[in-house]
N, C-alpha and C positions, 0 to 999 in steps of 0.2 A: 197447411198453408205455406205457400212459397212467397217470400218477399225478395224481389230482385232489386238490389241497389246498384245503380250504374252511374258512370260519370268518368270524366277525364282524369288522368294522373294529377295528383296534387289538389283535387277538388275538395277533399275532405271526406270522400265517400267511405273509406275504410274506418276512419275514426267514428263516423256516424253509424255505420252498419254494425260495428262491434258493440257500441252502446245500445243500439236498438235491439240487437239479439239478446243482450242481457235483460233488458226490460221485458221482452216477450218470452224469456226463458226458451229461446229458440236455438237450434243448432246453427253455428256460425261457420260459413264456408267462404274462405277468402282465396281468390285466384293466386295471389303472390305466395301465400303460405303453402298452398297445394303445389304450385310450380316448384318451390324449393324442396318440398317433401318428395316430389317425383324425380329430383335430381335434374330438373330441366331449367335451372337458373341460367339465363343468358341465351336461351333458345326461344326465338320469337318469329319463326317462319309461320305462315298461315296454318300449316299443318300442326306445328308445335302448339300454337294457341288453341287449336281445336282439341288436341289431346287434353289440355288443361280443362277446357270447358266441359268435355265429356267426363272427365274425372270428377269435376264438381257435380255434374248431374248424377253420377253414380253415388256419390256421398249423399246427395239430396234424396235420391231414390230410397236408400237405406233408412234415412231419417223419417221420410214420409211413411214407409212401410211399418215403422215403429210408432206411428201416430204422433210424431213430433213436428213442430213448426221449423221452418228453415229460413235463414237470411243468407242470401247468396250475394257476394260482393266481388264485382269485377267491372271492367269498362263497359262491356256489352255494346260495343260500338258498331256491330254488324247485325243485320237481321237474323242471320243463321245462328248467332249466339243466343239471341232472344228465343228463337224458335225451339231450341233444345229444351228450354224450361217451360215454354208454353205447351209443348207436347207432353212433357213430364206431368204437368198439372192436369192435363186432360186424361192421361193414363191413370192417375191416382184420384181423379175427380176432386182435385184439390183447388181451393181458391188460390189465385195468384195476383199479386199486385206489383207494380213497378214504381220505383222512386229514383228520380235522377237528381244527383247532387251537383251543383254548379258553384263556381266562385269567380271572383274578380281575377282577371289574368295577372295583375301585379301580385296578388296574394298567392296565386298558384306558383308564379315564378319564385317567390320567396320561399314557399314550402318546399319546392323541388331543389333548392340549393342545400337543404339540410339532409343529412344522412337519415334514412328511414329503415326501420328494422327489416322489412320483408321486400320492399319494392326497389327495383333498380332504375325505375323511370326517372329521367331528367327532363329539362325543359324542351329539348329537341324531340324526345319521345312524345311529350304532350302535344307539341305542334304537329307532329306526324299523325297522331291519332285524331286530333281535332279536325284535320283535313279529310280524314277517312270516315268520320262519324256519319252514319246513315240515319235517315229518318226511319225510326223503328216501327212506326205504325201501330203502336199500342198506347192506350191511355196511361198517363203516369203523373205522379205528383212531382212537381219541380221544387226543389229546396235550394236555397242560397246559403252556402256556408260562408260564415264570416269568422272573425277572430274568437268571439265569445258568445256564440248563439246556439250552442249544442242543445240546450234545454228547450229552446223555442223550436228547433228542428225536430226534436223527438216528440214534442207535443203535437205539432202539425202532422207528423207521420202517424202517430197513434190515432189521431182523429180520422185521418184518411183511411187507414186500415179498418178502423171500426165502422166507418160509413159504408165501405165497400162490402163488408162481410157481416152485416147485421142479420 
């Protein structure tokens, strides 16, 4: 199973995705961590971004081949990014579901003022990606990240995943 967690920088998607992967005992694949591991920190051309998405797909491919679940965490703001994982799911006959994490813009602005372990994104990056976010044409669960609602988000996500793949 592939679970794609998408959203804008500062939305809380990585915090949520990491917790979700633990609950599901799934392999966690984070775009920022992988970008750093590839030595691509600070490289954000469209081509650089696709290198990271393709590397995430490669990691997911290995996990699926080993019979493991995968939680993939990135912005996924363009259809071509989503398509990589839709194609991967088809190739492995794997269920796939999409979860979009959103948050109030003031909360995002506050989160992006703090130093974060893996991400370089600041509020200007958030605004840029927000303006480029495409309608992705896939059904998804929309979750609202707030200050202290991670348990509620996880419960809703687990219910959604269960309903889709019973």
